[in-house]
C-alpha positions as CSV (number, residue, x, y, z in Angstrom):
1,X,4.6,-3.0,-7.2
2,X,2.5,-1.6,-4.3
3,X,4.6,1.6,-4.3
4,X,4.0,2.0,-8.1
5,X,0.2,1.4,-7.6
6,X,0.0,4.1,-4.9
7,X,2.2,6.4,-7.0
8,X,-0.2,6.1,-9.9
9,X,-3.2,6.6,-7.6
10,X,-1.6,9.8,-6.2
11,X,-0.9,11.2,-9.6
12,X,-4.4,10.3,-10.7
13,X,-5.9,12.4,-7.9
14,X,-4.0,15.6,-8.8
15,X,-6.1,16.5,-11.9
16,X,-9.2,16.6,-9.8
17,X,-7.4,19.1,-7.5
18,X,-6.7,21.3,-10.5
19,X,-10.3,21.1,-11.5
20,X,-11.5,22.6,-8.2
21,X,-11.8,19.8,-5.7
22,X,-9.2,21.1,-3.2
23,X,-9.4,18.0,-0.8
24,X,-8.1,15.8,-3.6
25,X,-4.8,17.7,-3.5
26,X,-4.3,16.6,0.0
27,X,-5.3,13.0,-0.7
28,X,-3.1,12.9,-3.8
29,X,-0.1,14.3,-1.8
30,X,-0.7,11.8,1.1
31,X,-0.8,8.9,-1.4
32,X,2.4,10.1,-3.1
33,X,4.1,10.3,0.3
34,X,2.9,6.8,1.2
35,X,4.3,5.6,-2.1
36,X,7.7,7.1,-1.3
37,X,7.6,5.6,2.2
38,X,6.8,2.2,0.7
39,X,9.7,2.6,-1.7
40,X,12.1,3.5,1.2
41,X,10.9,0.5,3.2
42,X,11.4,-1.8,0.1
43,X,15.0,-0.5,-0.2
44,X,15.4,-1.2,3.5
45,X,14.1,-4.8,3.1
46,X,16.5,-5.3,0.2
47,X,19.4,-4.2,2.4
48,X,18.2,-6.7,5.0
49,X,17.3,-4.2,7.7
50,X,15.2,-5.9,10.4
51,X,13.4,-2.7,11.3
52,X,12.4,-2.2,7.7
53,X,11.0,-5.7,7.7
54,X,8.9,-5.1,10.8
55,X,7.6,-1.7,9.6
56,X,6.7,-3.3,6.2
57,X,4.8,-6.1,7.9
58,X,3.0,-3.5,10.1
59,X,2.1,-1.4,7.0
60,X,0.7,-4.5,5.2
61,X,-1.4,-5.5,8.2
62,X,-2.8,-1.9,8.3
63,X,-3.6,-2.3,4.5
64,X,-5.4,-5.6,5.1
65,X,-7.4,-4.1,8.0
66,X,-8.4,-1.2,5.7
67,X,-9.4,-3.5,2.9
68,X,-11.5,-5.5,5.4
69,X,-13.3,-2.4,6.6
70,X,-13.9,-1.2,3.0
71,X,-15.3,-4.7,2.1
72,X,-17.7,-4.6,5.0
73,X,-18.9,-1.0,4.6
74,X,-21.3,-0.1,1.9
75,X,-19.3,2.9,0.5
76,X,-19.0,2.0,-3.1
77,X,-15.7,0.1,-2.8
78,X,-14.8,-1.8,-6.0
79,X,-15.3,-5.5,-5.2
80,X,-13.7,-6.8,-8.5
81,X,-10.9,-9.3,-8.9
82,X,-8.2,-6.7,-9.6
83,X,-9.2,-4.7,-6.5
84,X,-9.0,-7.9,-4.3
85,X,-5.7,-8.9,-5.8
86,X,-4.1,-5.5,-5.2
87,X,-5.7,-4.7,-1.9
88,X,-5.8,-8.2,-0.3
89,X,-3.6,-10.7,-2.1
90,X,-0.6,-8.5,-2.6
91,X,-0.3,-7.5,1.2
92,X,-0.8,-11.2,2.2
93,X,2.0,-12.2,-0.2
94,X,4.3,-9.6,1.2
95,X,3.5,-10.6,4.8
96,X,4.1,-14.3,4.0
97,X,7.4,-13.6,2.2
98,X,8.7,-11.3,5.0
99,X,7.7,-13.2,8.0
100,X,10.6,-15.7,7.6
101,X,13.8,-15.1,9.4
102,X,16.7,-13.6,7.4
103,X,18.8,-16.8,7.4
104,X,15.9,-19.2,6.7
105,X,15.7,-20.9,3.3
106,X,12.5,-20.8,1.3
C-alpha cells in the first residue's frame, strides 16, 4: 500500500513539472524511485530475505521520524486523519509486523 501511495504522489507531481515548476520533476522522480524501492523491498520480505526485513524496518523508522518532524514544524503539513493514518499508523503497523522473527507465530 505504501508503495502505491508514493507512486500516486510521484505521478501527481509530474503535471506541475510540465507546467513550469522544474523542481517538481526532481521531486516526482525521487518519489517514483522511492516507490520502486519500496516495492522491491516488499518482494524481498515476501521471499523471506532477512536483509529486506531490516531495510524495510529502517525505511519505516525514517518515515516515522520524518512524520514527527513535519508534525512539529509549522510548514503547512496536513494534520488530518488520513494523513496520520498513512504517515504514522501504516509505518508503525509495518514495523510491528516485521519485528517478529521469521519462525515465530503470530
